[in-house]
C-alpha positions in Angstrom: -75.1 39.4 -69.5 -76.2 36.0 -68.0 -77.0 32.6 -69.4 -78.3 29.5 -67.5 -76.0 26.7 -67.3 -77.6 23.6 -68.9 -75.7 21.3 -66.3 -76.9 23.5 -63.1 -79.6 25.7 -62.2 -77.0 28.1 -61.0 -76.7 31.0 -63.7 -73.2 31.3 -65.2 -71.8 34.8 -66.0 -70.5 34.7 -69.4 -68.1 37.8 -69.9 -69.5 39.3 -73.2 -69.9 43.0 -74.2 -70.8 44.7 -77.5 -68.3 47.6 -77.6 -67.3 50.0 -79.8 -63.8 51.4 -80.4 -64.4 54.1 -77.7 -65.8 51.5 -75.0 -69.4 52.8 -75.1 -71.6 49.9 -75.0 -74.2 50.1 -77.6 -75.2 48.4 -81.0 -73.5 49.7 -83.9 -74.1 48.7 -87.6 -71.2 47.0 -89.2 -70.2 44.7 -92.0 -67.6 43.1 -89.8 -67.8 42.1 -86.0 -64.7 40.8 -84.1 -64.8 38.3 -81.3 -62.0 37.9 -78.7 -61.4 36.8 -75.0 -61.6 39.6 -72.6 -58.4 38.7 -70.8 -56.1 37.8 -73.8 -54.7 41.2 -73.9 -52.5 41.2 -77.1 -55.2 39.5 -79.0 -57.8 41.8 -77.5 -55.7 45.0 -78.5 -55.4 43.5 -82.2 -59.1 42.8 -82.4 -60.1 46.4 -81.7 -57.6 47.7 -84.3 -59.1 45.3 -86.9 -62.7 46.4 -86.3 -64.6 49.1 -84.4 -67.2 46.5 -83.1 -66.1 43.9 -80.8 -67.6 41.2 -78.6 -65.7 40.0 -75.7 -66.4 36.5 -74.9 -64.8 34.1 -72.7 -64.9 30.3 -72.6 -68.1 28.9 -73.9 -69.5 25.5 -72.2 -72.5 24.6 -74.3 -74.3 25.0 -77.6 -77.1 26.8 -75.8 -74.7 29.1 -74.5 -73.2 29.8 -77.9 -76.7 30.2 -79.5 -77.6 33.1 -77.1 -74.1 34.7 -77.9 -74.8 34.3 -81.6 -78.2 35.9 -81.4 -76.7 38.8 -79.7 -73.8 39.3 -82.3 -76.3 39.0 -85.1 -78.8 41.6 -83.9 -77.5 44.0 -86.4 -76.8 41.6 -89.0 -73.1 41.9 -89.7 -72.0 40.0 -92.9 -68.8 38.8 -91.4 -67.7 37.6 -87.8 -64.0 37.1 -87.1 -63.0 34.9 -84.4 -59.7 35.9 -82.8 -57.9 33.4 -81.0 -59.4 30.0 -79.8 -60.8 30.2 -76.2 -62.5 26.8 -75.5 -65.8 26.9 -77.0 -65.2 29.2 -80.0 -65.8 26.3 -82.2 -69.1 25.9 -80.9 -69.8 29.4 -81.6 -68.7 29.1 -85.1 -71.3 26.2 -85.5 -74.1 28.4 -83.8 -73.4 31.2 -86.0 -73.4 29.3 -89.1 -76.3 26.9 -88.2 -78.6 29.7 -87.1 -77.5 32.4 -89.8 -76.1 30.5 -92.7 -75.6 33.4 -94.8 -73.0 34.9 -92.3 -69.3 34.5 -93.2 -67.3 33.1 -90.2 -63.5 33.4 -90.2 -60.9 32.3 -87.7 -57.8 34.5 -86.8 -54.9 32.9 -84.8 -52.3 35.1 -83.3 -49.9 32.3 -82.1 -46.7 30.5 -83.5 -45.9 26.9 -83.3 -43.4 27.4 -80.6 -46.2 28.4 -78.2 -47.8 24.9 -78.2 -44.8 23.3 -76.6 -46.1 21.9 -73.4 -49.6 23.3 -74.0 -51.9 20.4 -74.7 -55.1 22.1 -73.8 -54.4 24.9 -76.3 -53.5 22.4 -79.0 -57.0 20.7 -78.4 -58.8 24.1 -78.7 -57.0 24.9 -82.0 -57.8 21.3 -83.3 -61.4 22.1 -82.6 -61.1 25.1 -84.8 -59.9 23.1 -87.6 -62.6 20.6 -87.1 -65.1 23.4 -87.2 -63.5 24.6 -90.5 -63.6 21.0 -91.9 -67.2 20.9 -91.1 -67.9 24.1 -92.9 -68.6 26.3 -89.9 -65.5 28.5 -90.8 -64.8 29.8 -94.2 -61.3 31.0 -93.9 -58.3 30.4 -91.4 -55.9 33.3 -90.7 -52.7 33.4 -89.1 -50.7 36.3 -88.0 -47.6 34.1 -88.1 -46.8 33.7 -91.8 -45.0 30.1 -91.2 -48.3 28.7 -89.9 -50.3 29.9 -92.9 -47.9 28.7 -95.2 -47.7 25.3 -93.5 -51.2 24.7 -93.5 -51.9 26.1 -97.0 -49.5 23.4 -98.2 -52.0 21.0 -96.6 -54.9 22.4 -98.7 -56.6 24.5 -96.1 -57.9 27.8 -97.1 -55.2 29.8 -94.8 -54.1 33.6 -95.1 -51.3 35.4 -93.5 -52.6 38.5 -91.7 -50.6 41.2 -90.1 -52.2 43.4 -87.1 -53.5 46.6 -87.9 -51.3 49.5 -86.7 -52.9 52.7 -84.8 -53.5 55.7 -86.8 -50.4 58.0 -86.6 -49.6 61.6 -86.9 -46.3 63.6 -87.0 -44.3 63.1 -84.0 -41.1 64.0 -82.4 -40.4 62.4 -79.2 -37.4 64.1 -77.6 -34.7 61.9 -76.3 -33.6 62.3 -72.6 -30.0 61.1 -72.6 -29.4 62.4 -68.9 -32.0 60.0 -67.4 -33.3 57.8 -70.2 -36.4 55.6 -69.7 -36.5 52.1 -71.1 -39.8 50.4 -71.5 -39.5 46.5 -71.1 -43.0 45.4 -71.8 -45.1 42.2 -71.2 -46.4 39.7 -68.8 -44.0 37.5 -66.8 -43.9 34.5 -69.3 -40.6 32.7 -70.4 -40.9 33.9 -74.0 -41.0 37.6 -73.1 -37.3 37.6 -72.2 -37.8 40.0 -69.5 -34.8 39.5 -67.3 -32.2 39.7 -70.1 -33.8 43.2 -71.3 -34.0 44.6 -67.9 -30.4 44.0 -67.2 -29.4 45.5 -70.5 -31.3 48.4 -69.5 -29.6 48.5 -66.0 -26.1 48.4 -67.6 -26.8 52.0 -68.8 -25.9 54.6 -66.3 -28.9 56.6 -64.9 -31.3 54.5 -66.9 -34.8 53.9 -65.4 -36.4 50.6 -66.8 -40.3 50.3 -66.5 -41.7 46.9 -66.6 -45.1 45.3 -66.1 -44.3 42.0 -64.2 -40.9 41.4 -63.6 -40.1 39.3 -60.6 -37.4 40.6 -57.9 -33.9 39.3 -58.2 -30.9 39.9 -55.8 -28.7 40.9 -58.3 -30.9 43.8 -59.9 -30.8 47.5 -58.7 -34.3 47.9 -57.7 -34.0 51.4 -57.3 -33.9 51.9 -60.9 -36.8 49.5 -61.7 -40.4 50.8 -61.7 -43.1 48.2 -61.9 -46.8 48.8 -63.0 -48.2 45.2 -63.2 -50.6 44.7 -66.1 -52.6 47.9 -66.9 -55.6 48.8 -68.9 -54.5 49.6 -72.6 -55.1 53.2 -72.2 -53.0 53.6 -69.1 -50.2 51.3 -70.8 -50.4 53.5 -74.0 -49.6 56.6 -72.0 -46.6 55.2 -70.2 -45.2 53.6 -73.3 -45.4 57.1 -75.0 -43.1 58.6 -72.4 -40.3 56.2 -73.0 -37.3 57.1 -74.7 -37.1 53.5 -76.0 -39.1 50.5 -75.8 -37.7 46.8 -75.6 -39.9 43.9 -76.9 -37.1 41.4 -77.7 -39.1 38.1 -77.4 -37.8 34.5 -77.9 -41.2 34.0 -80.2 -43.6 36.5 -81.5 -46.0 36.8 -84.7 -46.6 40.6 -85.5 -46.4 42.4 -81.9 -48.6 45.1 -81.5 -46.4 46.7 -78.7 -43.7 47.3 -81.4 -45.9 49.1 -84.0 -47.7 51.1 -81.4 -44.3 52.2 -80.1 -43.2 53.2 -83.8 -46.7 55.1 -84.2 -45.8 57.2 -81.0 -42.4 58.0 -82.4 -40.2 55.8 -80.2 -37.9 53.4 -81.4 -38.6 49.9 -80.4 -36.0 47.0 -80.4 -37.3 43.7 -81.1 -36.2 40.0 -82.1 -35.8 38.7 -85.7 -39.1 36.8 -85.2 -41.6 38.9 -87.2 -42.1 40.9 -90.3 -42.3 44.3 -88.7 -39.1 45.9 -89.9 -39.0 43.6 -93.3 -39.4 46.5 -95.8 -36.8 48.7 -94.3 -33.3 47.7 -94.5 -32.2 50.4 -92.3 -34.6 49.6 -89.4 -34.0 45.8 -90.0 -30.4 46.2 -89.5 -30.6 48.5 -86.5 -33.6 47.7 -84.3 -33.3 43.9 -84.6 -31.4 42.0 -82.1 -29.8 38.6 -83.2 -28.3 37.8 -79.7 -31.7 37.9 -77.8 -30.3 36.3 -74.7 -27.3 38.6 -74.5 -27.9 41.8 -72.2 -24.7 43.2 -73.4 -25.8 42.9 -77.2 -29.1 44.5 -76.2 -27.2 47.2 -74.3 -24.9 48.0 -77.2 -27.9 48.2 -79.5 -29.8 50.7 -77.2 -26.6 52.7 -77.2 -26.6 52.8 -80.9 -30.3 53.9 -81.0 -29.3 56.7 -78.7 -26.4 57.8 -80.7 -28.6 57.9 -83.9 -31.9 58.8 -82.6 -32.8 61.6 -85.1 -32.0 59.4 -88.0 -33.8 56.5 -86.8 -36.9 58.5 -86.0 -36.8 59.9 -89.5 -36.6 56.3 -90.9 -39.5 55.2 -88.8 -41.7 58.3 -90.1 -40.9 57.5 -93.5 -41.5 53.6 -93.0 -44.9 53.5 -91.2 -47.0 54.5 -94.4 -45.3 51.7 -96.4 -45.9 49.1 -93.5 -49.5 50.2 -93.2 -50.0 49.7 -96.9 -48.4 46.2 -96.6 -50.5 45.4 -93.5 -53.9 46.7 -94.9 -53.2 44.4 -98.1 -53.1 41.2 -96.0 -56.3 42.2 -94.1 -58.2 43.0 -97.4 -57.1 39.6 -98.8 -58.3 37.7 -95.7 -62.0 39.4 -95.4 -62.4 39.6 -99.1 
């Protein structure tokens, strides 16, 4: 869809699609519409899990552009619009939605921890614009996936809510462990907080293990014959590969409520993570055995993987019993946010 740029006669391509969960472009009546950036992968997956109707909208440069997008979003008159993340210009979109359609309830949902803002002044300015849109009455509620952020701003008198990412629908599962040639998934883009190198080294310290990664650079001290790189994949392809792992690793230096971890659990595959989210909070067993405290120690990660392999059946049973409880907790936070 194209909109003219106010500052130029050249038309600017705005990456926007009205898509349902099956990726069929169509209009579909719904109470809630989600909006997210097409290239912000984790937020995009979380948005599609939150609501079946999603607009993918990149940065917005003018109010005129925002009005055209608002018109498209409101064709089927949804009651609520949830802006996921804060690409530059989403504050203008909130203003356009509330100005043209004053009965519409506009919510904002941030998927970021405070740690992320260090050295990112542009993102801080985009977040600040969302708060200003809230102060001007264009945004009704401010949601945060990281509970600490929600608590901090609530204590400042802002209408904030802690919201956990919705998990995929899950069925009975039984992934069979292959101890002869185990496959370990170390997922995420090549960014400092993903801790990819330490996790990959941990996997290579296991005999006969193959480590599957997205974007890990090459290092002279790694056994490249046991590393398989995929680059960043469409979610459908990524999910299939993740389901073929014997264990997934997502031991980040900072996180909010990682979709990759809960997706792995729903596929019946244990996933190690750092103590940075609430994913395992309501299971003492999983919290004690799937969380890494020494997150920059390949040896600690390797030893935890060995423990998981030695107790695989019990861990799978605990995961199966835990998922319904986790889903109940998640849905409660979502219901409170969109009420």
